[in-house]
C-alpha positions, 0 to 999 in steps of 0.5 A: 818326084815333086819339086818346087822351084823359085827364082827372084834374082832379077826384075822377073819373079817366078815359081814353078812346080815339077811333078815327074818331069812336068813343069807348071810355072807362074811368072811376072816381071814385077819390079820390086814386088817380089816379096809380095808375089812369090808366096801367092805364086807358090800357094797357087801352084800347090793348090792347082796341083792338089798338093800340100807342102808335105807332099814335096820331095825337094826344093830348088832356087835361083841362087844368084848372081843377081840383085842382092835383095832378089837373091835374098828373097829366093834364098829366104823363102826356100830356106824357110820351107826346107827348114820346116819340112826337112827337105833337101835343096838344089841351088841353081845358078841364075846365069845357068837358068838363063842359058837353060831356058834358051836351050829348052825353047830354041834349037838354033844354037848350042852355045850361050854367052850369058851376060847380065847387067851387074851395074857399076860398069860390070856384067855377070858373065858365064858361057854355057854349052848344051850337053848331050842331055840338053842341059846347060853346062858351064864352060870355064867360070862364072864371073863379075867383070867389065864387058871388055875383060870377059874370058871365053872359049874358042866356040861360036854361039848366041849372046843372051841376057840384059848385059847385051843391051847395056854393053852390046858394043863392048861384047860384040867387039870382044867376041868378034866372029863368035856371036852370030846374034844376041837377044837381050830380053832373056830373064831367069825363070823358075821353070828352068830352075825346076828342070835343072833342080830335077837333074841336080837331084838325079846327079846327087847335088842336093844339099841340106838347107844349111848349105843352100846359100846365095851366090853374089860373085861380087865381093862388095855388094855395095861400093862407096861413090869414090870406089865406083 
């Protein structure tokens, strides 16, 4: 299988190409230049692999949550390619991609408490467990929520994500005795989106392009000053 994946929901911008399970990636912490970088990243990956877009079997993208603009960039790019080539798409949670990349590159923990800074005094929150196949499996629900109000299972693990830098005290107090360490520098990567996208195709989770939609979690993308 040949699958293209993109992830632009945070300050990290990346694209990845999976060919029969072998994944190559281009990645940059790019600030606000994702719209300029993502297409050249895709073109470079395809050129290096000697492929044309018509050689692809499917697509995957980080569907959020994350920055409104960033999530829209990934969605727009994938929708454009999918419409043009009539390709199926697997939407992949940005939080799940963070957990998956940790599980793929660290054997120290099987549970990840993922927290991304969502601004407005909240975090994007999800708890993932490594399953028997090595894939990140969601426990409970993802949410946008104050750090002091998180819901979590009766498990121990590691905290990962930018939310741990901003709300370290609140999260460690709430998860007292359940988190042995935390790492704040984990950002979502397209290589994890590609891995989960391949699994999604095997599990029958691919959707037509018109159903490949972004996920914001927050009802209001922007709030008035008086509402914050």
